[in-house]
N, C-alpha and C positions, 0 to 999 in steps of 0.2 A: 739979273742972273742969266747967264748964257750957257747953252749946252757946251760941255767939254771944258768949262772953267775949272780951275784947281783951287781948292780951299785948304787951309790948315785944318787938321782934325781938331774939333773942339773938345774931344774926350781926353782928359788928362791921363786916363788909365790906358787907353789903346794907342795913343799917339806915339808911344815908344816904338811900336811895331809898324804902325800905319800912320805916318806923319801927315799924309794928305788924303783928301777925298776928291774924286772927279765927279762933277755933276753931269750925268748922262741923260737927264730928262729933257724931252723935247719941249720947247717953249709954247707949243700949241696947248699944253695942259699946265700952263704957268699959274692958273688960279688955285691949284691945290695948295694946302698948307704944308705939304711935304715936298721934298725933292728926292729923286732917285739918284743914288751915288754908288760909286765903286771905290773902295779904298786902294791907295797905293801903298804897298808894303815894302819894307826894306828887304831887298833881295837876300842879304846875308842871313836873315832869319828863316827864309823859305827856300833855300837853294835845293834841297832834296825833294821838294814838292812841286816843282815847276812842270806845268803842262803847257807846252809852247803855243798851242792854238788858243788856249783859254787865258793864259797869263802872259801878257806882253811885257818884255823887258823895256824899261824906260830910263833914260838918263835925265835926271831932273835935279836942279840945284846942287850939282856936283855929287849926287847920290845915285846909286843904281837901285831902281825900284821896280816892282812888279805890279801890273794892273791885276788886282785880285778879284777877277770877274765872279768866281763862285761865291764871293761874299757881298754881292750886290744887296743893297738895302735902301730903305728910305730914312730920311732924317728930317726933323722939323725945319722948314725953310728959314726960320729966324735963327737957327743954329749956325747957318753958313753966313759968315760976315763978308768981308772984302776978299775978292778972289786974289790969289797970289800969282796966278799965271793961267795959261790955257794949254790944252792938248788938242786944240782944233786941228793942228797939222797931222794928228794921228787919228782923225775921225774914222777913216775907213778901217783901220786896224782895230779900233775899239768896237765898232759895229760888227766886224767879223768875229771878234771874241764873244760878243753877246749872242750873235747868231749861232755860233758853235755851241754855246751853253744851252740854247733853246732847241736847236734842230739837230745838233751833232754833225752838221755839215760845215 
């Protein structure tokens, strides 16, 4: 598992709105049984709720998605199977969104 890998959402219930999860956990704490993830939500469901510094618009797999930083959570590591991609190229933007959520800066 690598930081910023993208996984299909294993939840049948929520994957309608949040088709993917981004693993944001640093590998220095890889021994935990959980991984810290941020859902990628379908932008069409959340258009009226966008906070630009907190929710990054991402084009992924021909979909417009939002990084739903306020919904950061942990998930059992074994729930995340094979990664379907990576958002490593957006590393700084994701870290900025997390920083904004924590510090407001």
